[in-house]
N, C-alpha and C positions, 0 to 999 in steps of 0.2 A: 380496486384496480391497480393501486400501485403495490400490493401483497402480490396479486399475478404477475407483475412484471419482474419483481425481486424474484418470484420462483421459479420464471423463464429462466431469468438469467444464470441463476445459481444452479441450473440442470446440469448446464456442461460440466462444471466441476468434478461429478461422477461418471460423466459418461464411458471413459475409456480409463478405468483406474486397473492396471495390469502390474502385480506386485511390486509395486513401486519400493516397499519396505526394503527387499530383498537385493534391490537393484543398489537402494541408497545406503545399505552395509558393504557393498562389495565395493561400492567407489571409496567409500571410506576407509575401507583394508589396505588402501595404496596404490599404486600405477597399474594399470592394466586396461584390456579392452573390452568393455560391457557393451552388448546388443543394447540399442537404442531404439524404438520407433519415436515417430513424431507425438503419438499420444505419451508415450513415456515420459519424454521431454516435457511437454507440460504438466502431468501430474507430478515428476519430479520438481519441478519450478515451485508449485503451488503445496509441497510439503515442506521443501527444503531453502527456499529464499527468505534469506531474514527479513525483507520487508513485509513479506507475509505474515510470518509471525509477529511482528511489531502491529502491524495493524491488526490483526484478530486480537491481539492482547488489549489494545486500547480501546476496539470495541467492546471486549468482554469488561473492561474496567468501568467503561461509559454503563453499561448495562448493570453493574453493580452497583453505581452511583443513584439509579434509581430506589435502590432498597435503602441506600442512605436517606435519600429523601424524604421517604415515607417514615423513617423513624420520627420526624417530627410531631407525628400525631400521637407519639409515646410521652406519657407524665414522664418525669424526673424523678429519682429518688436519690437525695443527698443526705449522705450521713457522716458524722463528725463526733470524734471524741477528741480529747484535751488533756494532759495535765499540766501545771504550771505550779511554780513556787515565786513568790512575790510579795513585797509589801504592801500594805492595806490603806497607804496613805491616799485620800482622797480630796476633790476641790468642787465648789459649787461654779459652772458656768456652761459656756457655749463653744463647742468646736465645730467648725466645718467638715464635712467626708473628708475623710484623708486616709492615707496608707501608711503612714510612719508613726504616729503616737496612739498605743495601745487605748483601749478603752476601760473604764472603772465603772463599776455599778455599786449602789449601797449609799447610806447615808456619809457626811460628811464627819469624818470624826477627829478631826483638829490635830493630828500627828504628823508631824514632819521627820520621823526616823526613817531613816535607811537600813539601820542591822536587824529590825525585828521582820520577819517574812512568817508567810502561811502557804500551807497546799491549798490549792484550788484544782477542781475538776470539772468537767461538761462534757455530755453527750446530749446528739440531739439525731434527730430524724424528720426532713423537710420532704413532702412531696406536691409538686406543683405539676398541674396540669393547664394548658393553655385550650380553655374550654371553646370558646369563638376565635376565630381568626380571620373572618369575612374573606375565606378562599386564600389566604397567604399561603398555607402548607401547600395545598392543592396546585399552586401557580409554581411552587416551587418542583415539587414531583413531575409538572407538566414539560419546566424546564430539563429536567435530568432525562425525560423521555427523550424530547426532542435531541438532546445532545446524543443519545443513544443510537436514534436513527442516524444522526449525522456521522457518526463513528463507524455504523454498519455500511453505510452507502460507500463512505470514504474506504473501509475494509475491501468490498465489493470491486471499486474500482481499480485498486491496487491489484487484487487478484486478474482482474481482465488485462492491465498492463503488464503482470509479470507474464503471464500466460502468452501474450501476445509476442512479448518479447524473446520467450524463450523458443516459440514456433518460427519467430523471423530468423534468430540465430539458427535454428537447425537448417530451414530454407537456404539461407547462407551458407553452409558447411555443402549442401550438396551441389548449389550453383559451382562454389569454389571446388569441389573436385570433379564436376564435369569441365572445368575449364583445365584441370591439371590432366586428365584423359585426352582431351583434345590437343592440349599441347605436345603431350607425348607421343600421340599418334602422328601429330605432323614432324615430331623429331625422326621419327621411324621413316615416313616416307622420303625426307629429306637425306637421311642418311643412305637408302638404296639410292637415290637421286646419284648422291656425292657419289658413290661407288661407281655406278655408271659413268659419270661425267669424267671422273678420275681413269676408268679404262678407255675411253675417248680420247682424252688428252694423251696419255702414255701411248696410245697407237698414232697419234699426231693425226687424229680426225677432227679434234677439236682445239680451238687454242688456250694456252694453259689461263687465258683470264676467265673462261666457262668454269675452270676447277677451283680459282679462286673467288670466283662470285658465289658457287654452289658450297664452298667451305663457309664464306661469310653468311649464307642464309643459314647454315645448319648451327653455327655458333649462336647467331641470332636464338634460333628454335630453342638451343639447350637455356641460353637465359630467360627465355620465356616461361619454360620450363620450373626453375628454379624460382622465376617471381610468382608463376600459379600455386607452386607449394608453400611458398611463404605465406602467401592470402588464405590458404585453406587450413596452415597450421593455427593462424592467428583468430581463424573463424573457429577455428574446433576450441580455442581456449577460450573465445567469446561465449560458445555454448555451454561450455563446462560451468563456467559463471553465471549466465544467464539460469541454470538450472540448479544453482546454490551446491555444487560440486567442484569449486576450482580445483584444478589442477588433476581433475579424474581424464581418463580417456575413453572415448564410445568409439562403439563400430557402429554405423547409422545403420538401420535394417528401413530401406526407402520404397520397398515393393508398393506400398501403397499409393506410391507418389509416381510411380512411371506412367500412369494415364493421365491424359489431361481431361481435367473432370469437366461434366455438362454444369455449366452455369446457368441459373435463373434466378435475377436480382428483383426481390422482393420490395418496396418501400417502407421503412421504417421511421417509428415518430423517434424524435431525436429526444423528446422529455423521458422516454424511457431509457435511456441509456444513464449507465451508473453515474457520469459525471455530471449529467444534469440533472438526477435524483439527489446528487449529494449538492449540488447548488441550492436546492430547491429546500432541502433539510436544513443549511447552513443559514437561511431565509427563516425557516420557522423556530430555529433556536432564537433568534434575535427578538421575534413576534412574542415567544413565550417569556423571555425576559422582561419586557415590555409589559405584558399582562402581570407579572410580577410586581411591576411598579405601578401598576393601576390600583393594586389591592394593597400597596404599602401604607398608604395613608388613612388607616383605619386604628380604630383603638384595639388594646388587648386586651381580653377578659380571661383571668388565670384564677384557677380554684386553686387554693392551698391548705394543707393540713399540716401539723408539727406536732413532734413531740419534744420535749426536751427535760433534761434533769441536771441539775448542779452541785456542785459543793465545794465549801470553804471551811478554810479552820479559822478565820478570822472570826471573833467576837464582838458583837455589837451589845452596847450598853441598853440591857432591857430587852433582850432577844436570845432565846434557848440555842445554844449551840447545837450544832448539828453532827458534830463529828470533828475528825481531825484534817479534811478536805480532800483527802484520795480517792473518793469514791462519792459519784453524786446523791445526795440525798435528799433534794428539794423537786419535785417534778412540776413539769407546767404541760399542758396541751393546748392546741389551739386549732378554729377551723376558719375559714373565709374565703372571702373572693378579693381581687384586686382588678382594677382598670388601669391601665396605661397608656397614655395616647403623647406622642410625641409631635406636638403643635408645629414646633420650626423645622421639622423634618422635610416639611413640604418644598423647602427653597433647593434643599438636596435633591429631592424626588425629581423636582422637575427640570432641574438640569441631568440628572441621569436619563430621564425621557427623550432631551434634546440627544443627548449623547448617542442612546440606542436608535433615535429615527435616524439618525445621519450613520447608523451602522446596517440598519435596514437597507436605505438608500444604496450601500456599498456593496452588500450583497446582491442586491436585484440589480445591480449594474453588471457584476461579476456575473450571476446568472445569464443574463442578456448577452455578455459575451461570449460564456459556454456555448449557449444554444448556436450561436452565432458559428463558433469556431468546430462544432460538431456538423451543422448545416455544410460547412465548405468540407470539412473531411469526406463526409458521405459523397460529395460531389465529386473531390478528387479521387474516391474510390471507385467510383463508376467510370471515371476517364480512364484510369487505370484497367480498371478490369476491360473496357472494351477494347484496348489498346492490346494488353498482353493476349485476350482470345484473337486479335486479327494477325499478330506476330506469329503466334502457336499456329494458325493453320498457313501460314505462308514458308515459316522454317523448313519445312519438309522439302517442298519444289527448291527452294533457294540450296540446300544439301544438294538435292539431287542433280539442279545444275552446276555445283561446283564440282562436284565429284566426274561429273562428264568433262566438263571444262579441262580438269587436270590431266585426266586419262588423255585426252587430246592432244593438250599440249606437249606431255611428254611424247607421244609419240611423233607428234610434230619435229618435236627436237631430235629425236633418234632419227628422222628421216632428213634431217638438215634445213625443215622448212620454217624454224621457230627458233629463237634466242633463248640463252639460259634466262635471260631476264624475265622472259613471258612465262616459263613453267615456275619460275621462284614466284612471281605474281598469281599464276593461278593456283598454287598450292597454300599461297595465305590466304587466299581468297577460302579456299577448301577449308584450312584451320577454323578459320572464323564463321563461314556457315555450321560446322560440325559443332562448335562451341554455341552459336546461336541457337541449334535445332536442340541442343542437350538441354540449356538454360531455359526454354522457352515455356515448358510445360511447367517448370518451376516457377517460371513468371505466371503462368495462371493462378497456382496455389498461392503463391505471394500476393497477387491482387484480390485472391479470394479471403484470405487473411484479413489483407487490409479492409475490406467490405464487412466483415465480420466484426473486427474492432469499431470499425465507424458506426455500426448499428449497435454495440455495447453487449454483442451475445456470439459468443462463440461454438453455440451449438451447431448451426447450419454446417461451420467448417468440419467440426470432427465427423459431423454425420457422413460429408463428405468423403471424409477420409476411412470410414468403415465402408461405404458404398459407393466407390469413386463413377 
């Protein structure tokens, strides 16, 4: 069931692949206007955004860690060769294991000379293999697999966030451009109205205060255009960053977003969301480490085989010399088994178990918090969708009424039945209605995007783009 949910999430990654490589090369060549659809923006972000590359590399590294864990099943093969020259003085006695004083072999010769030295050589091959481990190596592989699952789910979550951010940045640019168009249309109307008022004032048909008010309204409208252009330029810069092409300039192709989509929201299981799957995978990692500790307090049974040879230039009374010691002359072989049991490790193992138990509690609490946050996110997305749909249905009537009101106010002003204040208010209302109507349909698309993100699957959103 979990694999099917992963496959459903990954479907949306390849739904709208449209010549992303050529667009990326064009963006890298320098500034310019690049046609860009919403599908292109998502694919470009999935291809270029650094966080995507990082998460995928970490997921691949975690997957390679499974292979590393499996190598524990293989035997070791240690080879050694040594050449040395030193004195042959030797004494009888005990030394505790240490790493400073070199070891001597052979009988006590009773000499203490520091001037006489001989050559020595040694070579050996040791092949140990842990035959029985009571499940410790398998537990290590399970930990690596759990970490791989966690990394993949985190990568899927990163892809979802990056794709959603790119789509949201795209819609933000479109909304900003609609605001710019509405502001410029308002300036054009106010300019016409100002010219009419100025003519009337010059003909002494209206007081000079009307011209001043009309001129002030025109100046305010010009400032609003400048502010709208600023917001649009900032939004474009954010879009370029969101798709991983900072500094590039794009020409947005928004034909598929011209109509308000038909929306049918189906309930979704929050546990299939990549964030929820990542939280569950984090719990599985801790549990895998706990299983490793469960099998840690067992003996290790190791089979060993070795072949070695030594040579020495030292002469021992009563023993035939084997040469000058530069080449090993005396061979030996051995085969056997050893059992090691770290009896006192029980204390550290129990302490580590208590640590992992608390880690599991922490990850479980984090998972519960994630489920709660996703449930809240879905509820907010439904509320956003409901409001956006209602607004999109209402704005055409708002714009129509505002257009009629503005025309009537100008006509009343021309006939001396209305003041310039009434006309200015009607024109501001029309400008707001035009902006609301243009942005309303984008609000529905944005609500649809928020719903898809809350469900953890952008496939329905991309399907709507293809067939609105």
